[in-house]
Structures are given as structure tokens and as C-alpha cells.
N, C-alpha and C positions, 0 to 999 in steps of 0.2 A: 445393424442394432448397434453395434460399436461406433459406427460413425455418427449416428443419430445422438448418442449420449455426448460424443465428443463435442458435437455442435452446441449442443444445449448447454455445455459446461462454457463454451467459447462465448455464447450468448449472455449466460450469467457474468462472466468476466467482464464483458463488455459494458454491461449495465453497473458494474462494482466500479470499473474505471471511470466512468462518466461522472459517478457521484462522487469520487475521490477528487478528480481533477476540477469538479465544480466547486466543492467546498475549499479545497487548498487554494484555488485561483480566487475565490472570494477571499478568504483570510488574507493572503498575500495582496491583494488590490486593495484592501481596507486596513491594514496594520503597518505599521514601521518601527523600526527601533526607536525612535524619538516617542511614540506613543507609549510604548511599555515603561518609561520613566513613570507616567501617571497611573498605570495599574498596580493592584494591590501586589505584593511581595517583594524581594530583595530585588534591587536593579544591578545588573552585572554584564556592562554593555558588551565585553568580549565573548560571554558566554550566550546573550542574546542574539549576537551577530553568528555564532555557530549554529544556534537554534535556526535560524531564518536561513542560513546556508544549507543545512540539513533537509529543511522542508522542501526549499527549492529544488533540491536534488530530487527529493521522492517525488515531487510534481512533475520534473521533467521526465524521469523514469515511467511514471504514470501515464502521461501526456503520449508519450513515445509508443507504449505498449498499446493504447488506446487506438492509435492510428494503425497498428499492425493489425489488429482484430478487426477493425473495421474492414480492411483490404480483404482480410481472410472470408468474412460474411458477406462481401459484396460480389465474389467469384461468381462465374456461372456455375462452378461444381465446387463442392467443399472439399478442400485438400487436408483429409485428417491428419496425415504426418506432419504436414506444415502447421496445423493447428497445435498438435500436441508439443512440437517444439517451441513455440510460441508461449502455450501454457505453462512448459517448464520454465522459460525465461522469465515470465511474469512471476511465477512461484519464486524463484530465486533473486530476482532483482528487484522487483515492487514490494512484494511482501517481505523479503529479507530486509529490504532498506526501512521498512516503517518498524519492524521489530529490534533492528541492530543496524542503525544508521552509522555510515562511513565515518563520522566525526565523533561518534561515540557519546552524542549530546544527551542521548536518552537510551535506556535499554528495556529489554523485556523480564519483567520478573515471573517466572513461570508458575510461581506458587499463586500468584495473585487470579489466575484463570479458574483455579478450584474454589475460590472463594466468592467469584463473581464481580470481583472488583477490576477495574482498570487494569490492565497487565503492564501498561506503559509507565516506568518510573523515571524522573529526569535527574540527571547529576545534581543539580543545583535547583531552586524555587524558580518555575518558569513564570511568565506572565499570566494572568488568569484565564486570559482569552485564548492562549495557546491549551491550558488544560481543557477548555469547553472542547476546543476544534478535536484534540485527541479522544475525549471522551465520545464524541460523535462519529469517530472514524475507528474507533477501536471494535466495535461489534461487526462493523461491514470486513474488516481486515480479517477479523477471526472466522466468520462465516467463510470467506473465499478462501481462506487457508486451510480450512477443513474441508471443503470442496475440492480442492487441489493437493490434498496431502500426499496422493500417490505420486505426484511429480517430485518429492523430496529426493528420491533416489532413482530414477528413472522407471520405476516401478510400471507405469503406465504405458511408457512407451515400448517395454521389453514384451508387455502382453501383447502388443498389437503385432509385434514382429513373429511371435509364435504361430 
């Protein structure tokens, strides 16, 4: 029973990571620093460089996690403990990077989730296209964070060992 639940979570996470990587790849492939000059909003080249750097970092973390999940799901037998370690890592790396990136270019406004608004707040005015991207990613990150919330403190992994 427990193994099936972990496997279902892993499948959901795989779908989530595919969607995130697809959207972020598409954004990074079609937008450049110089294009941001033409978008609405204040143009701050240094800040925009940091935004793109943080977005690329998020993309790399999600892409690597997607590969790890694919390996888990392709195995002849499903390795529950390895899946749990992977899901724990995804929670703390991918989801953590989305809500609080290394460069602090944006942050989570936890009060916004109560109002149904986008919970990501940017330090400075970002390009409009980036706001749209984050609006489309916000709900999928929130859904998967809720799905994996027990991995915040090793709770899921400790339950299996008992």
C-alpha cells in the first residue's frame, strides 16, 4: 500500500517536472536580456541578468530531478526508499528554489496564498513575460508542494522505517 502511494507521488512529480522544464526551456529559448528592453516595466540590466540566472538554475535542478525520477520509474522493481530520498531532494531543491532562489531575485509572500494571488514577489519590476511565466508555474508548484509537504521534515521517510 505504502509503496503504491509513493509510486503514484513519483509519477505526479514526473509530470510536474516535465511541465516545468518544458515551460522554462521554452521561455529561455525565446527570451533574451536584450528583448526585455522592449517589454513594459523598468529595465534594470543587472537585475534582469540575475533573474535569468536564477531561472536557469531552477531549470537545471528540475531537469536533473526529472532524469532521476525517470530512472526510478523505469526500474524493474520500484525502489521505495530511493524514491523517497529523491522526492525529499526535489522538495528541498526544486520547490525550495522556486520559492526562494539562491540569488534572492524573488521571494514568496506567504500571505498571498491565502488571498489566492500569486505568491511570488519580485524585488524589482520584472519583464511582463516573466510575470506571465511565474503565473503559469505558480499553481503547479503549489500543488506539488502540497503533495510533498510531508518531505519538509523527513516525516514521510521516518514513517516507512517504523
